N, C-alpha and C positions, 0 to 999 in steps of 0.2 A: 595623949591623942597622937602625938607625932610618932611615938614608938609603935603604936597600933596601926600605922600606915594610913591614918586619916589624911585625905588630901589637904594640902596647905591652905587652899582657898576656903575649905570648910572650917578649918581651925580659925582662920582669920575672921570668918563670918561670926563664929561663936564668940571669939575674944574681942570682936569689934575693933580690929586693927588691920593693917595691910599684910599681904602675903610676904613681901620681902622682910618685914619686921619679924615674922614667925621664923623664917629661914635663918635670919641673923641670930636670933635667940638659940635656935637648935645648933648652929655652928659653934657658938660660944660654949654651949654645954657639951659639945663633942658627941651629939646624938647622931646615929647613922640608921637610916631606914633599912629594912630588909631588902627592898628592891635596889637601893643604892649599893648595898653590900654585894649583891649578885652582879650588879652592873660593873663595879670595880674589879670583881674577880670572875668576870664572865667566861674567861678562857678555861677556868678550872673544870667546869661541868661538862666540857666537850671531850669526846674521845680523840685525843691528839694523834695517836698512832694511826687510827683509821683515816683521819683527814689527811695526814702526811702521805700515807700509802696511796690514797686516791689521787693526791696531787702529783706524786711521782709517776702514776700511771696515765698522766695527761687527761684526767677527767676534767671537764669544764667546771669553772669555779661555781657557776650558779647551780650545777648539778650536785657538787660537793655540799654546798650550803643547804640545798633542799634535803639531801640525805641526812646530814648531820643535825639539821634543825637549827641553824644559826644564820647569821648574816654573812654576806660576802666579805665585808670588812673584817669580821672575826677570823675568817679563813686566812686572809692576808696577814693578820697579826700573828696567828699561830705559826704560819710558815716562816715569817720573818724572825720570830723568836727562836726557831730551830735552825735558821740559816739554810733553808732548803731551797734549791733552785731546780728548774726544769727547762728543757729546750723549748723554744717557742714553736708552737704547733701551727702550721699554716694549712688551711683547708684549700686544697687545689682542685681544679676541675679534672674530673676523671675521664673527660672526653678525649678520645684518641684522634690526633690530627695526622693526616696523610702528608708527610713531608715531601714525598716524591711528587705527589700531585701539585703541591704548592710550588715546588721548584720548576716543574714542567710548565705550569701556567705562567709563572713569573718570567721564565725564559722566552715564552712566546709573545710577551708584551701585554698580557692581560692586566688591566688595572687592578691595583691592590684591593680596592673595595669590592670588586667583582670576585676576586679570588677568595676573599674573606667570606663572602656570601655563599660561594659554592662549597667551600670546605667546612664552614660553620664555626668561624673563630673571629677574633678581633683583627682590625687592620694592622695594629701594632705587632700582633703575633706573626702575621705574614711577612712584614718588614724585618722582624727579628730573625726568622728562619732564613730569609734570603740573604741577610747580612752574614749569618753564620756559614752559609754555603759559598760565600764570596761572590754572590751575584750582584750585578749593577745594571741599572736601567740606562746608563750612558753607553748605549750600544747602537747597532744598526737599526734595531727595532724602534728606538726612540727617534732616531733621525728620520726613518721612514714615516713615523707618526707625525712628526713635526712638518714634514713636507706635505703630507696628506692634509693636515689642518690648514696650512698656509694656502694650499691649492683650493680648498673649499672656501676659504675667506675671499680669495680672488674671484671665485665663481659667484659670489654673492650670498653664500649660505650664512645664516645667523648662528649665534652661539648654541642655542638649544638643538638645532639640527646637527651641528658638528659634534656636540657631546653625545647625542643619541647614536650617531653613526660610528664614531671612532672609539667611544668608551673612555675618552680621556677625562681627567678631572676638570671641574669648572674653573678652578684657579689657573691650571695650565693653559686652557683655551683662552682665558681672559688675558693672561700675560702675553701670549703670542699675538692676540688681537691688538693689544697696546703697542706691540713692536711694529705692527704694520699700520698703526694710526687708526684703529677701530675702537670706538668707545663702547663700553659695555652697559653704560647707564641708559635706562629707558627714558625717553623724553615725554611720553604720553601726549604727543601732539594731537592725535585724533580725539582722545578723551578731553583735552583742554578745549578744542574747538566745539565739541558737543556741549561742554559745560557752559561756555559763553553763549551758545545758541539757546540752551534751555533757560538760562538766566534772563536773556532778552525776551523770552516768551512768558516770563513771570514765574518760573519754577522756584521752589524753596531750596535752601541749601541742603537739607536732609534728602530731598528727592534727587538732587544732582549727585550727591555723594553715593547714594545707593545705585544709581545707574552707571556712573563713570568709574567708581572705585577710587576716586581721588581722596587724599587726606584733607582734614578740615583746614589746616594751615596752608596747604598747597592751594586749595580752592579759594581761600580768602585772599591770598596774595595774587592769584590769577585774576580774580574779579576786581580787586582793587586796582591792579595795573590796567585792566580793560576800562574801568570807570575813569581812570586818569587820562587815558587816551581820548575817550569821548569828551571829557571835560576840556582838554586842550583844544580839540577840534571845535567845540562850541565857543570857546573863548576867542579863537582866531576868527570864526565867522561873525561873532558879535562885535569884535573890534572894528571890522569893516563897516558896521552899521552904528558905531558908537555915537557919532554926531547926530544922526537921526533919532536914536533912542533918547539921548539927553534933551534934544529939542522937544520931542513928544512929552517927555517927563516935565519939562519946564512949562509946557502948555497945559498941564493939569491931568495928564493921563496917569492912572493908578498903576502900581506894580502888577496887579492882576491882569489889567488890560494889555500891558506890554508883554507879559509872559505868554498870554494867549495868542497875541499877534505873532510872536517869534517862536511859538511852539516849544517853550521851555518851562521849567518849574518856577514858581514864585521865589522859592529859596535861592535858586541860582541867579535869577534876575536881580534880587536884592543884593546878593553878594557881588554881582557885576557892577551894580550902581554904587557900591561901597556904603550901603546903609547898615546901620547898627542892627544886629540880630535881635536885640532886646526891644527895639522899637516896633510898633504896630501901627496900622492905619496908613493913610495916604501921606507919606513924608516926602519932602523934596530934597534933592541933593544940595 
């Protein structure tokens, strides 16, 4: 059965034993299947001369494997056995770049990303061409650009307006802004005020986020800080009436009555009186 290429699991099923045991018996007997013979001698059945010729002609490996009807690993084994090498083939872009136009735009002070967009290449390509031609942006063009940006900062222009007007990079404008003491980080002051107002009107967190565009953590921190301010102001106002509140409490007034009288929540009144949260009912201090 093993010589007839019957699968090992089928033999094991008939003989009522495990597949590894069948393989062990076959190995001890020196039996070799037909498929195993061809697997161990797989390179013999391929046309090596044809494969090597295609390999030397820089045909892609997967194309050679498809034509020869073998795997790519078999191609590599055949080539390695014959010690054949070929030069690495690099697929380059056939697009022609106008170097003169790049040099002209670069010398005029046009930003690299704008040049790359006009010519149709990468930013690194523009920088490489300029470097080969010995061009440098440390010239009067950059000085005039720097002066123009600083002048716009002094006149009150923001970063977006300066970038749109001068064509300078965002990083360059931000660096100059830091030099003159202008922060680039947005404070979201209007959005925060709107969020506090909406929350005081009873809006949900999801609604506030949708309207203001604030992140969840930012909104949580903002509202927690606002609640803390309200809490501190309430505590200071209650401390002024502490003696009266405790007197009313000792006379039998409930937490509910005191909370209604001073227009605060029962939870806050209980906390102010120092009552245990787990207690319920009309407890005295």
